[in-house]
N, C-alpha and C positions, 0 to 999 in steps of 0.2 A: 167218608173219604179218602181215596187212595196219598196218603203221603206221600208217596214215589221221591219226594227229593231226600228225607228220610232215611229210606233206603236204599236211594243210590250213593248216596255221599260217606254212611260207614258199610259199602256193601254188604249191607245186608248187618251190618254187626260181626263184619267176618274178623276171627280170631284163628290164625295159625295150629292147628291143630302139635308144630312141633319145637315153635322157637317162641309162640305166644305173639308173634308183629301181629301186626292192622292192616302189615301188607300183604298181595299174595306173593306166595313160592313162584320164582319161576322152573318148572319141573321138566328139565332136557332130557331127562332118560329114556332111551327108545324100546328098553325092556325092562318092564316090571320083575318080582315075584309072586308068582300065581297061588294065590293064598283060598284053603281050603277048596281046590277044585275049582275059583273060579276063573274066567279065564278072558272075564266079558273088556276088562282094558286092561291088558297086558302089551299091550304093544300099539307106539305111541298112533299107529293110523289109525287106532279106537279111540281115539280120546287124547286127553291130559286132566292133572286136577288141576292146571290154570284156567283153562277152557271152560271147566266144567262152572267155577265162580261164577262168569258171566252168566250159563246158562238156565243156572240158579235162580240169577236175580230175573232175569225175563221170565221164569215161569213163573214169577211173582207180579212180577206187572204184568201179563198178561193174562194170568187165572189160568194156566195151561197145566197139563199133570204132565208132557215130558217136552224138553232142546235140545235143539242141534245144533252146534255150529257148525261153520262151514269157512272155509278157509277163503269170498270172496262172494255177497249176493247172488252171485250169475251158477255158480255152482250149485247153492242151495237149490236155485231153481229147476236145476238139470235135477238131482237127488230125486223130483218128482216128477221129473217129466221121463226119467228112464224105467217110474212103472212103467207109466203103460206098455201095452201089448197090438198086436196088427188088430185094427179094425173097431178098437177102440175112438169117441169123442171127447172132443172136454171143449170146450166153450168161454171166451175170452174177449174180456173189455179190449171193444174196435178199436176203443186211442190206448193203450197201450201204451207200456215203454216200446220204444221204435226199435230198439239193439236187441228186447226180447220177444218183438214183434219177427223179428227177421231169426231171431233162431225156432221159436217154435215152428211158424210156418214152413223154413226147410227143414228139420228134422221130422216133421206129422208129415210132409212128404212124402223124401224119404222110408217111413216107419208104415205106412197107408195108413194113417192115422187120421178121422175127421177131426179137424179146425174151423172151426164155426166162430166168429167174428161181431159181436152183439154188441150194441151199444146197451148197457146194463141197466139204464137209465129209461127205459124202456123195459118197463117189463113186464109185460102182455107182449112182449116178439121172447124174451126169454123165458117164460111160462110156455112157449108156443112149441119153439126147440126142444127143452126136458121135455116136453109130452111126445114130442114124434118122434123118439128114440132113448136109446139108455146110454145116458151121459154118464160121462166118470167123474169129470172133476168141472167146476165153474171158478176162471181163475179172473179175481178182479181189482181193481188196485183202491189206494185212497189216499190221495186224490193224484188224478189220473196225469199225469206229465207230457204237454206244457200245459195246457188247460185249465189244468186244478178240478175237474170236474164232481161232483162227490154225489159216492151213488148210496139206496140203502142196504145195509150191509145187513140189519134184519129180515129184513123185508127180501130179498135175495137168498137169505141162511134158511127162510123158511118156503121157498120155492123149490130148495136146495132138495131139502131136506125132501118134500113133498114126491119130488121123484127118482129118491133112494141116488144124488148127484152131489159130492163132493164142495164145500166153499173155500177153496185156497184163497185169501187179501194179501196182497202184500203191501203193508204199510209202513214201508221205510218212510214217507213223506209224511207221514204223521207221529208215527212215534208211541208207543205206548204210555205220553203222556197224553196224547187229544186223542185216540180212540184207541180202544183195547175187544178187536173182532172177534175175540173167543168168545165176551161176552156177550154180544150181538147174534150169535148163534154160526159161526165160522166153522169148519173144521181143524183148522191152520189159519197158520198168521206165519209170511218172511219180512225178513227184514235184511237189507244188503247194510252189515254194520258198520262198511268203509263208513256212509253217511253219520247222522248226526248222533249214534249209538258210540261212533271214535270221537267223533267231531272236531276232528284236528288235522286229513287229510295226509296219514303218512302211510297207514296199513288200506287193506282186500281184508273185509269181513262180512259171515250170514251168517243167518239164522233163520231155525223151522221150530218154535214152537204150537203142540197138537195138544189136542184138548182129551183121545186115547193115546197109549199106550196097546195101540191094536197089528195086525199078520201088517197093515197099509205102513202104520209109522218102525214097524221093523224091518219093514222092507229099502224104507231109505237109508235108514241107520248104518243096512249091510252096505247097498253104494254107498255110502262116504266112506266106511273105512277098504271096501275093494276097491274106488276109485285111488282111493288119497288127497280126499277131499279135507280134513282133517286143520281144523286153526291150529295150529304151529304155539308154543309157545310163549315166543316172545313176542308175538303179533298179541296172542293171548293176555297178556299183560298190558303192552298198551293198549287197549283196548276197553280191560276194566278199571287201567285211572282216565282214560277217554270217560266211562260212564258215570262217575263218580262226580262228574259235572255236568251229566244233560241237562238235566230242569233246570242250572243258573240259565244257560246256553241254549238252550229253545227256547224257555218262557223271553228273553229278552229279545230272542232271533226274530221271538214272529210277532211282539208288538211292534218289533220297525218297520217287519214286511208291513202290520195294519196303517203303520202311518204313513209310509211309503204308499201303500196304494191307494190310498185316501186324499194325497199326494196329486197323487198323476192322474186322478181321476175326474180331476179338475182342466187338467194340461193344458195347454192348446197345443200340440203336440201330439198329441197323444187320442188313441178313437177308441184304444178298447181295452180297458184293464179284467184280470184273472185273475178274483183271488179269493177265497171261499167264505173272508169275513167281510167283505163288503155287501151293504146291504141288499147292490143290484145286483146280485150274482144270484144266476136262476134257480138255487138250490141251498139259498139263504137260511131260510129257516132251518132245511135238515141240516144243514152244517152247525148252526145253532143248537141245535138235538145234538149231536151224534158225538162233536168237536172237542168237548170240556173248556169250550173259549179259549182254545188251542188253536189256532186257522192253519198255523202250518210258516214258515218260515221262506216258499218260494215263489211269490207270480211271474207273471206274465203281462203285456201290452203290448198293443196294433200300436203302427208307425202310423198318424196324418198321413202322411210325405214321402208312405206307403217304403218300396226293399229297399232301393234305394239307400234312405238316410239309415233303416233297421241295420242295413250292411256296416254305416257306417261310427251308428252310436261307438258298440262296444272301445272305438279307435282314437273314442276323445273322453273315458271317461279317466279319471286320477287316483280314485283309491279301490272302487272297482276292478279287479281285474278282468281282463278277459278270455279265462278259459271256461269248458264244463266241468263237471261234477256240481254240489252241491252235500250241505251238513256240516261244514267244516267250519272256521273262526274270522275267517275271508270276506268279507262280500266279494261274489262273482255276477260276471252278466256276457252273455251271447249272442250273438245271432243264430237263434235256434238250428232256419232252412239247412244255413251251411252246416251245423254240426251230423243232423240226421243222414243230408243227399235228397238226390235226386230222386229216393219213389218212396218220402216223407209225403202225409200228408199236410202239415206245419202250416201254418197257411205264412208265404213270403216275408209279408211286414212283423211278423213277431220278437219282440226280444223279449227271453228268460235269465230269471236274476233270481240267485241264490239271496238272501241277505242272510248277513254276518253275525257279528257281535261287539261292529265296533257302533262310536255314538252317530246317534240315529241322525242328527244336525248336518253331520260329515258327511253320510249319504246322503241325500235331499242336497246338499250345496252340491253336493259331486254327478251328480245326477244334471243336474238343473246347468250349469256351465256347461256340462256336454253336451244338453240342448242347444241354451244360446251358440255354438261353436261350429255347428251344424251348417254348411255354408248354403244361403237361399235355393244354387242350382241345383239342389237334391231333390226338389222335387219335379224339376221336367224331366231331368234325368231317368229321371224311375219312367215317366210317362213317354219320352221315346226307348223304353226297352233297354235302355245300357245298365 
């Protein structure tokens, strides 16, 4: 059993080598003296000791060989994209995060890279695509956002390896506490550390963890340095402080999300609930096997009275904050279609929730009073297209 709570609480038994302190120092020096000709980290764009504390912890949690901290999750994703060459091919989860869908689509179009969006739970379609051409990498998410679909990482990894493609998994939503993609055969895992790893909504950060320190990894690290994508010392220090309580925060939020999902499932105003911890979820058995009993703190549901009710509900909550993002201490609620925009494939009656660490009874009561406050005219307004 992985005792990640112990690892995180003491930052892997961290002791400052100079002061003996139990809290990492903030190393803000831009330059450092080159020792014995080693120039790997002698300028701050190449990294800093404070960020290395977090990198070393992620290596242990993910079971990887190397890790790199970035100034945001999307910076980490960009570092991978920038390794692609014209006429390369990549396969990406059809239901991937909407903002990165746009980034990938536009970048690949501009640089003559073939981009295939495939439902990665359709393993026959994935194998057919892999067999038909040379693929640089397969990009998966666990779970997908905002419908929280689970894919079989081990099976996808096996297929990717068979056809010499690399598997990259965005595990931001699951965290290493729930899923360790490298142990299941993935080549690289990505985290937007802005979310659960930091957990306090006050910085942006990202990580890549890889199972090999190979030429491809060195190219990614070089891109991080040249593009100035490194996580800076003060943000790194805040991130490390947030990581200490990750196990406590995530377990609490997951338990509350499970309770809310079960409650919503029987609510008369709701027609469908998306949460991997539900027995009704289409991948419930896979989630049970793959997710270590922690099914995440994100869930979505569809409103019986349609888009009109879904648009209004976030305005009526008192504890849930009507805002986007996820992974912080406070619970958030949003009408997802408005966030993603007109090009989104998100259902127009869908509400997305990020569950925080408040009292779970307060969260249930808040949603209950918001449902009760919906005007009776909502359904008819939706039917008229208003």
